[in-house]
C-alpha positions as CSV (number, residue, x, y, z in Angstrom):
1,M,-2.1,59.7,4.1
2,A,-3.9,63.0,4.8
3,T,-7.4,62.7,6.1
4,N,-8.2,66.5,6.7
5,G,-8.7,65.7,10.3
6,K,-11.5,63.2,9.7
7,R,-11.0,59.5,10.4
8,R,-12.2,57.3,7.6
9,R,-14.8,54.9,8.8
10,R,-14.1,51.3,8.0
11,R,-16.8,49.6,6.1
12,R,-18.6,46.8,7.7
13,P,-18.6,43.5,5.7
14,K,-21.9,42.7,4.1
15,K,-23.9,40.0,5.6
16,A,-23.9,36.7,3.7
17,A,-26.9,36.1,1.5
18,F,-27.3,32.7,3.1
19,N,-26.8,31.0,6.5
20,I,-23.8,28.8,7.0
21,Q,-24.2,26.0,9.6
22,L,-20.8,24.8,10.8
23,G,-20.2,21.1,10.6
24,R,-23.5,20.3,8.8
25,E,-23.3,18.2,5.6
26,L,-25.9,18.9,3.0
27,S,-25.0,16.2,0.5
28,S,-23.8,13.4,2.8
29,P,-24.2,9.9,1.2
30,V,-25.2,8.6,4.6
31,R,-28.6,10.4,4.2
32,D,-29.2,8.5,1.0
33,T,-28.5,5.1,2.7
34,L,-30.4,5.6,5.9
35,N,-33.2,3.5,4.6
36,R,-30.7,0.7,4.2
37,L,-29.9,0.6,7.9
38,F,-30.2,-2.8,9.5
39,G,-30.4,-2.4,13.2
40,R,-27.9,0.4,14.0
41,Y,-25.3,0.2,11.3
42,L,-24.7,1.0,7.6
43,E,-23.8,-1.6,5.0
44,N,-20.7,-1.2,3.0
45,P,-21.6,0.8,-0.2
46,D,-19.0,-1.1,-2.3
47,R,-20.9,-2.1,-5.5
48,T,-18.4,-4.8,-6.3
49,L,-19.3,-6.6,-3.1
50,D,-23.0,-6.0,-3.7
51,D,-22.8,-7.6,-7.2
52,H,-20.4,-10.4,-6.7
53,S,-20.1,-11.4,-3.0
54,S,-22.5,-13.0,-0.6
55,E,-19.9,-12.9,2.2
56,G,-18.9,-9.2,2.0
57,L,-15.2,-8.4,2.3
58,R,-14.3,-12.1,2.4
59,L,-14.3,-11.9,-1.4
60,Y,-11.2,-9.7,-1.1
61,H,-9.6,-12.2,1.3
62,E,-10.1,-14.9,-1.3
63,M,-8.6,-12.8,-4.1
64,L,-5.4,-12.3,-2.2
65,R,-5.3,-16.0,-1.0
66,K,-5.8,-17.4,-4.5
67,D,-3.6,-15.0,-6.6
68,A,0.0,-14.9,-5.5
69,Q,0.9,-12.1,-8.0
70,L,-1.9,-9.9,-6.7
71,A,-0.9,-10.6,-3.0
72,M,2.8,-9.9,-3.8
73,C,2.0,-6.5,-5.5
74,F,0.2,-5.3,-2.3
75,R,3.0,-6.7,-0.1
76,Q,5.6,-4.9,-2.2
77,R,3.7,-1.7,-1.9
78,A,3.7,-2.0,1.9
79,L,7.4,-3.0,2.0
80,N,8.3,0.1,-0.1
81,V,7.2,2.2,2.8
82,M,8.4,-0.1,5.6
83,A,11.9,0.0,4.2
84,Q,12.1,3.6,5.2
85,G,13.0,4.6,8.7
86,W,10.8,6.5,11.1
87,R,11.3,9.1,13.8
88,I,9.3,11.2,16.3
89,I,9.3,15.0,15.7
90,P,8.7,17.2,18.8
91,G,5.8,19.5,18.7
92,G,7.9,22.4,19.8
93,E,11.4,23.5,20.8
94,T,11.1,23.5,24.6
95,R,12.7,20.9,26.8
96,E,9.2,19.5,27.7
97,D,8.4,19.1,24.0
98,H,11.6,17.0,23.4
99,E,11.0,14.9,26.5
100,R,7.5,14.2,25.4
101,A,8.7,13.1,22.0
102,S,11.4,10.9,23.5
103,W,8.7,9.2,25.7
104,V,6.5,8.5,22.6
105,E,9.4,7.1,20.7
106,E,10.3,4.8,23.6
107,V,6.7,3.6,23.8
108,L,6.5,2.8,20.1
109,N,9.9,1.1,20.1
110,G,8.5,-1.2,22.9
111,V,5.4,-2.2,20.9
112,E,5.5,-5.9,20.1
113,N,5.8,-6.7,16.4
114,L,5.4,-3.0,15.4
115,H,6.9,-3.6,12.0
116,L,4.4,-6.5,11.2
117,S,1.5,-4.5,12.5
118,R,2.3,-1.5,10.4
119,T,2.6,-3.8,7.4
120,R,-0.9,-5.2,8.1
121,F,-2.3,-1.7,8.3
122,F,-1.8,-1.5,4.6
123,R,-4.7,-3.9,4.1
124,G,-6.7,-0.7,4.2
125,I,-5.3,0.1,0.7
126,S,-6.6,-3.2,-0.6
127,H,-9.8,-3.5,1.3
128,G,-10.8,0.1,1.9
129,Y,-10.4,-0.1,5.7
130,V,-8.9,-2.4,8.3
131,P,-9.5,-1.8,12.0
132,A,-6.6,-2.5,14.3
133,E,-7.2,-2.7,18.1
134,I,-4.7,-1.0,20.4
135,M,-3.7,-3.1,23.3
136,F,-2.6,-0.9,26.2
137,K,-0.3,-1.8,29.0
138,Q,1.1,-0.2,32.2
139,C,4.6,1.1,31.7
140,S,7.4,1.1,34.3
141,D,7.0,4.8,34.8
142,G,3.3,4.4,35.7
143,N,2.0,5.7,32.4
144,L,-0.2,3.8,29.9
145,G,1.8,2.6,26.9
146,I,1.0,0.2,24.0
147,A,1.7,-3.5,24.3
148,C,0.8,-4.3,20.7
149,F,-1.7,-3.8,17.9
150,R,-4.2,-6.5,16.8
151,T,-5.4,-6.2,13.2
152,R,-9.0,-7.4,13.0
153,D,-11.1,-8.7,10.1
154,P,-12.9,-5.7,8.7
155,E,-15.9,-7.9,7.8
156,R,-16.7,-8.1,11.6
157,F,-17.3,-4.3,11.7
158,R,-19.6,-1.7,10.3
159,F,-20.1,2.1,10.9
160,D,-23.2,4.0,12.0
161,E,-24.5,7.2,10.5
162,H,-22.1,9.2,12.7
163,G,-19.0,7.3,11.7
164,K,-18.7,5.3,14.9
165,L,-17.2,1.9,14.7
166,I,-19.7,-1.0,15.3
167,L,-18.7,-4.5,16.2
168,L,-21.3,-7.0,14.8
169,G,-22.7,-9.6,17.1
170,K,-23.6,-13.2,16.4
171,S,-27.2,-12.2,15.9
172,P,-28.9,-9.0,14.9
173,G,-29.4,-6.6,17.8
174,N,-26.1,-7.6,19.6
175,E,-24.0,-4.9,17.9
176,K,-21.6,-2.9,20.1
177,V,-20.2,0.6,19.6
178,M,-16.4,0.6,19.9
179,P,-14.5,3.5,21.4
180,L,-12.5,5.1,18.6
181,E,-9.5,5.8,20.9
182,K,-9.1,2.0,21.2
183,F,-8.8,1.4,17.4
184,V,-6.8,2.5,14.4
185,I,-9.3,2.4,11.5
186,N,-6.8,2.8,8.5
187,T,-9.4,4.0,6.1
188,W,-8.0,4.6,2.5
189,G,-9.3,6.0,-0.7
190,S,-12.4,8.0,0.4
191,D,-13.0,11.2,2.3
192,E,-16.8,10.7,2.6
193,S,-17.3,7.1,3.5
194,P,-15.6,5.5,6.6
195,F,-15.6,2.2,4.6
196,G,-13.1,3.7,2.2
197,Q,-12.5,2.6,-1.4
198,G,-9.9,-0.2,-1.7
199,L,-8.0,-1.0,-4.8
200,L,-9.4,-4.6,-4.9
201,R,-12.8,-3.1,-5.8
202,E,-11.3,-1.9,-9.1
203,L,-9.2,-5.0,-9.7
204,Y,-11.9,-7.5,-9.3
205,P,-12.8,-7.7,-13.1
206,L,-9.1,-8.5,-13.8
207,W,-9.0,-11.1,-11.1
208,F,-12.2,-12.7,-12.3
209,F,-10.9,-12.7,-15.9
210,K,-7.7,-14.4,-14.8
211,N,-9.3,-16.9,-12.5
212,N,-11.6,-18.1,-15.2
213,A,-8.8,-18.2,-17.8
214,I,-6.8,-20.5,-15.5
215,K,-9.8,-22.8,-15.1
216,E,-10.2,-23.0,-18.9
217,L,-6.5,-23.6,-19.4
218,V,-6.6,-26.6,-16.9
219,R,-9.6,-28.0,-18.8
220,F,-7.8,-27.6,-22.1
221,V,-4.7,-29.4,-20.8
222,E,-6.8,-32.2,-19.4
223,K,-8.6,-32.7,-22.7
224,F,-5.9,-32.1,-25.3
225,G,-2.6,-32.1,-23.5
226,A,-2.4,-35.8,-22.8
227,P,-1.8,-38.7,-25.3
228,Y,-4.8,-40.9,-26.3
229,L,-4.7,-44.7,-26.1
230,W,-6.7,-46.7,-28.6
231,A,-7.0,-50.5,-28.9
232,N,-8.6,-52.7,-31.6
233,Y,-10.3,-56.0,-30.7
234,P,-11.5,-58.9,-32.9
235,R,-15.1,-58.6,-34.1
236,G,-17.6,-60.6,-32.2
237,L,-15.7,-60.3,-28.9
238,P,-18.1,-60.7,-25.9
239,T,-19.1,-57.5,-24.1
240,A,-17.4,-58.7,-20.8
241,E,-14.1,-59.0,-22.6
242,K,-14.5,-55.6,-24.2
243,D,-15.1,-54.1,-20.7
244,A,-12.1,-55.8,-19.3
245,L,-10.0,-54.4,-22.2
246,M,-11.2,-50.9,-21.5
247,E,-10.4,-51.2,-17.8
248,V,-6.9,-52.3,-18.6
249,L,-6.4,-49.2,-20.8
250,K,-7.8,-47.0,-18.0
251,L,-5.4,-48.4,-15.6
252,M,-2.6,-47.6,-18.1
253,H,-3.7,-44.1,-18.8
254,S,-6.5,-42.5,-16.9
255,N,-9.6,-41.8,-19.0
256,A,-8.0,-40.8,-22.3
257,V,-8.6,-44.2,-23.8
258,G,-10.9,-45.9,-26.4
259,I,-11.6,-49.3,-28.1
260,G,-13.1,-50.4,-31.3
261,P,-13.4,-53.6,-33.6
262,E,-10.6,-54.6,-35.9
263,G,-10.6,-52.6,-39.1
264,T,-12.1,-49.5,-37.4
265,E,-10.2,-46.4,-38.4
266,F,-9.6,-43.9,-35.6
267,Q,-8.2,-40.5,-36.1
268,V,-7.2,-37.8,-33.5
269,N,-7.2,-34.3,-35.0
270,E,-4.3,-32.5,-33.5
271,I,-5.0,-29.1,-31.8
272,G,-2.5,-26.4,-32.1
273,R,-1.6,-26.6,-28.5
274,Q,1.3,-24.2,-28.5
275,G,-0.8,-21.4,-30.0
276,V,-3.6,-21.9,-27.5
277,I,-1.1,-21.9,-24.6
278,E,0.4,-18.7,-25.9
279,V,-3.0,-17.1,-25.8
280,F,-3.5,-18.1,-22.2
281,R,0.0,-16.9,-21.3
282,F,-0.7,-13.6,-22.8
283,I,-4.0,-13.3,-21.0
284,I,-2.6,-14.2,-17.6
285,S,1.0,-13.0,-17.6
286,E,1.3,-10.3,-20.3
287,Y,-2.1,-8.7,-19.6
288,V,-3.6,-9.3,-16.2
289,D,-0.4,-9.5,-14.1
290,R,0.9,-6.4,-15.7
291,Q,-2.3,-4.5,-15.1
292,Y,-1.9,-5.6,-11.4
293,A,1.5,-4.1,-11.3
294,K,0.5,-0.8,-12.9
295,A,-2.6,-0.3,-10.7
296,I,-0.9,-1.1,-7.4
297,L,2.8,-0.2,-7.9
298,G,2.6,2.3,-10.7
299,Q,5.1,0.3,-12.7
300,T,4.7,0.8,-16.5
301,L,8.2,0.8,-17.9
302,S,8.9,-2.9,-17.1
303,T,5.4,-3.9,-18.1
304,E,4.9,-2.2,-21.4
305,S,8.3,-2.2,-23.1
306,E,11.2,-4.6,-23.4
307,S,13.7,-1.8,-23.2
308,G,13.3,1.9,-22.3
309,T,15.2,5.1,-22.4
310,Y,17.0,6.6,-19.4
311,A,14.5,9.5,-19.3
312,L,11.6,7.1,-19.3
313,A,13.2,5.0,-16.5
314,K,13.6,8.2,-14.4
315,F,10.0,9.1,-15.1
316,Q,8.8,5.8,-13.9
317,S,11.0,5.9,-10.8
318,K,9.6,9.3,-10.0
319,G,6.1,7.9,-10.2
320,L,7.0,5.1,-7.8
321,Q,8.6,7.6,-5.4
322,N,5.3,9.7,-5.4
323,I,3.3,6.6,-4.5
324,I,5.7,5.8,-1.6
325,E,5.5,9.3,-0.3
326,D,1.7,9.4,-0.6
327,D,1.5,6.1,1.3
328,S,3.9,7.4,3.9
329,L,1.8,10.5,4.5
330,W,-1.3,8.2,4.9
331,Q,0.3,6.0,7.5
332,Q,1.7,9.0,9.3
333,A,-1.8,10.3,9.8
334,Q,-2.9,6.9,11.3
335,I,0.0,6.8,13.8
336,D,-0.4,10.5,14.7
337,R,-3.9,9.8,16.0
338,V,-2.5,7.0,18.1
339,I,0.1,9.4,19.5
340,R,-2.6,12.0,20.4
341,T,-4.5,9.3,22.2
342,L,-1.4,8.4,24.2
343,I,-0.7,12.0,25.2
344,D,-4.3,12.7,26.1
345,I,-4.8,9.7,28.4
346,N,-1.4,10.2,30.1
347,F,-0.8,14.0,30.2
348,G,-4.1,15.6,29.2
349,P,-5.0,17.4,25.9
350,L,-2.5,19.7,24.3
351,P,-2.8,22.5,21.7
352,V,-2.9,20.8,18.3
353,S,0.6,22.2,17.3
354,K,2.2,20.7,20.5
355,Y,1.6,17.0,19.8
356,P,4.7,14.9,18.8
357,L,4.5,13.7,15.2
358,F,5.3,10.3,13.6
359,R,7.3,10.9,10.5
360,I,8.6,8.3,8.0
361,A,12.1,9.4,6.9
362,Y,11.5,9.0,3.2
363,E,13.9,10.8,0.9
364,E,14.2,10.8,-2.8
365,D,17.3,9.1,-4.2
366,K,19.9,11.7,-5.3
367,D,22.5,11.6,-8.0
368,L,25.4,12.8,-5.7
369,E,27.7,13.9,-8.5
370,S,25.0,16.1,-10.0
371,Y,23.9,17.3,-6.6
372,L,27.4,18.4,-5.6
373,Q,27.9,20.0,-9.0
374,A,24.8,22.1,-8.4
375,V,26.1,23.0,-4.9
376,S,29.4,24.0,-6.4
377,V,27.7,26.3,-8.9
378,A,25.6,27.8,-6.1
379,V,28.6,28.5,-3.9
380,N,31.3,29.4,-6.4
381,D,29.4,31.0,-9.2
382,L,26.4,32.5,-7.5
383,G,28.0,33.3,-4.2
384,L,25.2,31.6,-2.2
385,A,26.0,30.7,1.4
386,V,25.4,27.0,2.1
387,G,25.4,25.6,5.6
388,Q,27.8,22.7,6.1
389,S,25.6,20.8,8.4
390,W,22.7,21.1,6.0
391,L,24.8,19.8,3.1
392,R,26.0,16.9,5.2
393,G,22.5,15.9,5.9
394,Q,21.5,16.1,2.3
395,I,24.2,13.9,1.0
396,G,24.3,11.6,4.1
397,F,27.9,12.4,5.2
398,P,28.0,12.8,9.0
399,A,30.5,15.1,10.6
400,P,33.7,13.3,11.8
401,R,34.2,12.5,15.5
402,V,37.1,13.9,17.4
403,D,38.8,10.4,17.4
404,D,38.1,9.8,13.7
405,K,41.0,9.5,11.3
406,L,40.3,11.9,8.4
407,L,40.7,10.9,4.8
408,E,43.3,12.8,3.1
409,G,42.3,14.1,-0.3
410,N,44.3,15.7,-3.1
411,S,45.5,19.3,-2.7
412,G,43.0,20.5,-5.3
413,A,39.3,19.9,-4.9
414,G,39.1,19.0,-8.6
415,A,42.3,17.1,-9.0
416,G,42.0,13.8,-10.8
417,L,38.7,14.8,-12.4
418,S,38.1,15.7,-16.0
419,E,37.6,19.3,-16.8
420,D,33.9,18.9,-17.2
421,N,33.5,17.3,-13.7
422,K,35.7,19.6,-11.7
423,Y,34.0,21.2,-8.7
424,K,36.3,24.2,-9.1
425,N,37.6,25.3,-5.7
426,Y,34.7,24.0,-3.7
427,S,35.5,21.5,-1.0
428,I,34.0,20.2,2.3
429,Q,36.0,20.9,5.4
430,P,35.7,18.8,8.6
431,A,33.0,20.3,10.9
432,E,34.2,21.9,14.1
433,E,33.1,20.0,17.2
434,D,30.8,21.8,19.6
């Protein structure tokens, strides 16, 4: 662009109309609760615990202990992620990066009961947070590794106004600040409170409703579900003999008994027991248990319809896959912080992009036939170049080894298939060995 010999001066950006102070929160909820400080820590802001529990998070322990359906839903959510494999990704492409990643993988593989500990980390989803203490050990190479994780009762801990973890003492004034590099906090559901927001906070009304419904059902069965014994005695019978007769009936059939003089008419009005039991069954099984499944697992097809369409089933499957992926990302963040601690105490701090990463190998289920048809169209019709190693990784077919006996297919890639399902001339050839 011509400038007539004059250099155009670049305009300076205008100054901001207000001052920005880095790292300062103007609307932190901690400021609103400073007057609630007892000693040196904050109380959990969970309103459910404030209104319904005198023992804090132990209410949530009781909910899981007393309700098998609720506990199983949370266990299933954890197992959906634990069923996936995991791997350590190097923080770069250099030899040192790969060696560092291999060392981290070796350390994690040597952690005692790692699978169980990772499963217990998911208590953060139900309770809001669950601290797990990292137990370090001396490795054979002289570095510090991890012996095991010890998941602690979150009710024993609080946080201060700076987010530091506080271990409560037996009496006020004996609280201790815990080093964060020694713990995995596993906070879930909140980005402003270290206490998190667990799902049990939202599920408490359902649990309370179900718990009381079960108690009423037991009372109903005790009162109207058992037969009633009635005996007539001659008029003028002494009181002692009446009492003896009553005791005999009680021995025969608990307390659902009665006596009266001869000629006394006694009538038991039958209650529609079946209808009442159906009501309780609907409350407990059809309503509350299904709400549990929807809130925790995202399952609505099996809980709201007796039969569903294929499209609806795929939609629900996609929703479950999204939950698994989200939970995987959450746990990856927890383990990544542990890895950074391991690297820092053994090799010193690194640039953020150079730390190895913990990754859960979650992949969406693929319809292989449709997938290969799409690849066939891309290669044969659109002329796109598709890497063989990439395709093998996508469909889970490893390259054959040198000593493998190869399967012999038909001469045509589409032989034996219907015209609609032919993959034209597209075929996968054995990979060349390096």
